[in-house]
C-alpha positions as CSV (number, residue, x, y, z in Angstrom):
1,M,60.4,143.7,138.3
2,Q,63.7,145.5,137.5
3,D,63.6,149.1,136.4
4,H,64.7,150.3,133.0
5,D,68.1,151.5,134.1
6,A,69.0,148.3,135.9
7,I,68.2,146.2,132.8
8,V,70.1,148.7,130.6
9,E,73.2,148.3,132.8
10,Q,73.0,144.5,132.5
11,V,72.5,144.6,128.7
12,A,75.5,147.0,128.3
13,A,77.7,144.7,130.4
14,L,76.7,141.7,128.3
15,F,77.5,143.4,125.0
16,D,80.7,144.8,126.4
17,R,81.8,141.3,127.0
18,L,80.7,140.1,123.5
19,A,82.3,143.0,121.6
20,D,85.6,141.4,120.8
21,V,84.2,138.1,119.6
22,H,80.8,139.2,118.1
23,D,81.9,139.5,114.5
24,G,82.7,136.4,112.5
25,A,81.2,133.7,110.2
26,A,78.8,132.5,112.9
27,T,77.1,136.0,113.1
28,R,77.2,136.7,109.4
29,F,73.4,137.2,109.4
30,H,74.0,140.6,110.9
31,P,75.7,142.2,107.8
32,F,73.4,140.2,105.5
33,A,70.3,141.6,107.2
34,A,71.8,145.1,107.4
35,D,72.3,145.2,103.6
36,R,68.7,143.9,103.1
37,L,67.4,146.6,105.5
38,V,69.0,149.5,103.7
39,D,67.9,148.1,100.3
40,W,64.4,147.9,101.6
41,M,64.5,151.5,102.9
42,R,65.9,152.8,99.6
43,L,68.4,155.1,101.3
44,R,69.7,158.0,99.1
45,P,72.8,160.2,99.2
46,G,72.4,163.1,101.5
47,M,70.1,161.5,104.1
48,R,70.4,161.8,107.8
49,V,70.2,158.4,109.4
50,L,70.1,157.2,113.0
51,D,71.4,153.6,113.6
52,A,69.8,152.8,117.0
53,G,71.7,150.0,118.7
54,T,74.6,149.8,116.2
55,G,76.6,147.1,117.9
56,T,79.7,146.5,115.8
57,G,78.3,148.8,113.1
58,A,76.7,146.5,110.5
59,V,73.8,148.8,109.8
60,A,75.9,151.9,110.1
61,V,78.4,150.6,107.5
62,A,75.6,149.6,105.1
63,A,73.8,152.9,105.5
64,A,76.9,155.1,105.3
65,Q,77.9,153.5,102.0
66,R,74.5,154.3,100.5
67,I,74.1,157.9,101.6
68,R,77.7,159.3,101.1
69,P,79.2,161.7,100.4
70,E,76.8,164.3,101.8
71,G,74.7,162.0,104.0
72,R,75.6,161.1,107.6
73,V,74.9,158.4,110.1
74,Q,74.6,158.9,113.8
75,A,75.1,155.5,115.5
76,I,74.3,154.9,119.1
77,D,74.7,151.9,121.5
78,L,74.7,151.2,125.2
79,S,78.0,149.3,124.9
80,E,81.1,151.4,124.6
81,R,83.2,148.3,123.8
82,M,80.8,147.6,120.9
83,L,81.3,151.2,119.7
84,D,85.1,150.7,119.8
85,V,84.8,147.7,117.5
86,A,82.3,149.6,115.3
87,H,84.8,152.5,115.0
88,A,87.5,150.0,113.9
89,N,85.2,148.5,111.3
90,L,84.3,151.9,109.9
91,R,88.0,152.8,109.6
92,R,88.7,149.6,107.8
93,M,85.9,150.4,105.3
94,A,87.3,153.9,104.9
95,L,84.0,155.4,106.0
96,D,84.2,158.9,107.6
97,N,80.5,159.9,107.5
98,V,79.5,158.1,110.8
99,D,79.4,159.5,114.3
100,L,79.3,157.1,117.3
101,Y,77.8,157.8,120.6
102,P,77.2,155.8,123.8
103,M,73.4,156.4,124.3
104,D,70.2,154.7,125.5
105,L,67.9,153.9,122.6
106,R,64.9,155.0,124.7
107,R,66.6,158.4,125.4
108,P,68.1,159.7,122.1
109,E,69.8,163.0,122.7
110,F,69.3,164.6,119.3
111,R,67.3,167.7,118.3
112,S,63.7,167.3,117.1
113,D,62.8,166.8,113.5
114,Y,66.4,165.8,112.6
115,F,66.5,162.4,110.9
116,D,65.1,161.2,107.6
117,V,65.3,157.6,108.7
118,I,65.9,155.6,111.9
119,L,67.2,152.0,111.5
120,S,67.8,149.4,114.2
121,G,69.3,146.0,113.6
122,F,68.2,143.3,116.1
123,A,68.4,145.8,119.0
124,L,64.9,146.8,119.8
125,P,63.8,143.6,121.7
126,F,66.6,144.2,124.2
127,V,65.0,147.6,125.2
128,P,62.7,147.0,128.2
129,D,60.2,149.6,127.0
130,M,60.1,149.1,123.3
131,G,57.0,151.3,122.9
132,G,58.7,154.1,124.8
133,A,61.7,153.9,122.5
134,L,59.6,154.1,119.4
135,R,57.7,157.1,120.7
136,A,60.9,158.8,121.6
137,W,62.2,158.3,118.0
138,Q,59.1,160.1,116.7
139,R,60.4,163.3,118.2
140,I,63.7,163.2,116.4
141,L,62.2,162.1,113.0
142,K,61.5,164.7,110.4
143,P,57.8,165.0,109.3
144,G,57.3,162.1,106.9
145,G,60.4,160.3,108.2
146,R,60.5,156.5,108.4
147,V,61.6,153.8,111.0
148,A,62.6,150.3,110.2
149,F,64.0,147.5,112.4
150,T,65.0,143.9,112.0
151,V,64.2,141.0,114.4
152,L,64.5,137.3,114.3
153,A,61.3,135.7,113.0
154,R,59.5,132.7,114.5
155,G,61.4,129.6,113.6
156,A,64.8,131.3,113.3
157,F,67.6,128.8,114.2
158,E,65.2,126.0,114.9
159,P,65.3,123.2,115.8
160,L,68.6,124.1,117.5
161,L,67.2,127.0,119.5
162,G,64.5,124.8,121.0
163,L,67.0,122.1,121.8
164,L,69.1,124.7,123.6
165,V,66.1,125.6,125.7
166,E,65.5,122.0,126.6
167,D,69.2,121.4,127.5
168,L,69.4,124.5,129.7
169,E,66.3,123.4,131.6
170,T,67.7,119.8,131.9
171,F,70.8,121.3,133.5
172,G,68.9,123.4,136.0
173,F,68.3,126.8,134.3
174,E,64.8,128.2,135.0
175,F,63.4,130.7,132.4
176,P,61.3,133.4,134.1
177,D,58.8,133.1,131.2
178,R,58.9,129.7,129.3
179,D,56.8,131.2,126.5
180,V,59.3,134.0,126.0
181,P,62.7,132.4,126.8
182,F,64.7,135.0,124.8
183,A,64.3,138.8,124.4
184,W,63.7,138.6,120.7
185,F,60.7,136.3,121.1
186,R,58.8,139.5,122.1
187,L,58.8,140.5,118.4
188,Q,59.2,137.2,116.6
189,D,55.7,137.4,115.1
190,A,54.7,139.9,112.4
191,N,51.5,140.8,114.2
192,A,53.4,141.7,117.3
193,C,55.6,144.0,115.3
194,R,52.5,145.7,113.7
195,A,50.8,146.0,117.1
196,L,53.9,147.6,118.7
197,L,54.3,150.2,116.0
198,A,50.6,151.0,115.9
199,E,50.4,151.5,119.7
200,A,53.4,153.8,119.4
201,G,51.6,156.0,116.9
202,Y,53.1,154.8,113.6
203,E,51.1,154.6,110.4
204,D,51.6,152.9,107.0
205,I,53.2,149.9,108.7
206,E,54.8,147.2,106.5
207,V,56.3,143.9,107.7
208,E,58.5,141.7,105.5
209,T,59.8,138.2,106.3
210,T,62.9,137.1,104.5
211,Q,65.5,134.3,104.6
212,V,69.0,135.7,104.8
213,G,70.6,132.4,104.0
214,H,72.3,131.6,107.3
215,H,72.9,127.8,107.3
216,I,74.7,125.8,110.0
217,E,76.6,122.8,108.8
218,K,78.0,121.3,112.1
219,S,77.5,121.4,115.8
220,L,80.6,123.4,116.5
221,D,79.2,126.2,114.2
222,W,76.2,126.4,116.4
223,W,78.3,126.5,119.5
224,E,80.4,129.4,118.0
225,L,77.1,131.3,117.4
226,I,76.2,130.8,121.0
227,E,79.5,132.1,122.2
228,R,79.3,135.2,120.0
229,T,75.8,136.3,120.9
230,P,73.7,137.0,124.0
231,L,72.9,133.2,124.1
232,I,76.1,132.7,126.0
233,G,74.6,134.6,129.0
234,Y,72.2,131.7,129.5
235,V,75.0,129.1,129.5
236,D,77.1,131.2,131.9
237,A,74.2,131.2,134.4
238,L,74.8,127.5,134.9
239,Q,77.2,126.7,137.7
240,G,80.6,124.9,137.7
241,D,80.8,121.4,136.2
242,T,77.1,121.7,135.1
243,R,78.1,124.5,132.7
């Protein structure tokens, strides 16, 4: 089994590659879900917020808009190229209350009892030790602070996702674990989310499942989504003409 640092390096390289193409109509569920997340958490002006795994900044933008002018977002990500794009997005939105740092989600380098809220948009399943990350976040949360993260629920992008798995296998790709072909399958079930949080020491756990309205009209739209997300890494694993 690969160690944490080796997996982190691979994840960072993949998202570095995706940074320039990630944003677009095909991945519009990210800002939709970010808005829903900050609504659900009832962010208020003046709060200190951590965006763990900010990517191109969807959650950071949504949070920064809600907590300004006094509130501030610290946004971290493994991928420095993603942070470059996030910086450009924040400038375009004229938001100056966000700080960006290249940082491992499992090893947040902030002082203890600092944040009112920690948010994470679709990033937690890519952390090898999810429980370790959640425990590390407890240190930097204020007493009574809250954590919330978004993940793809069971059935998301079906039947297309299941067809992709079948196609990849037909063309020679072997999934290490057929029951968990993609990282986010680790938390696709509400009970898995509850169990993870409880094991990490969290209380008053709530899980909500919502439809963010992402509909795919034609096959090329699905292919665009593949190209703009970590799914492309599986296609790239195929060789030559097979790919």
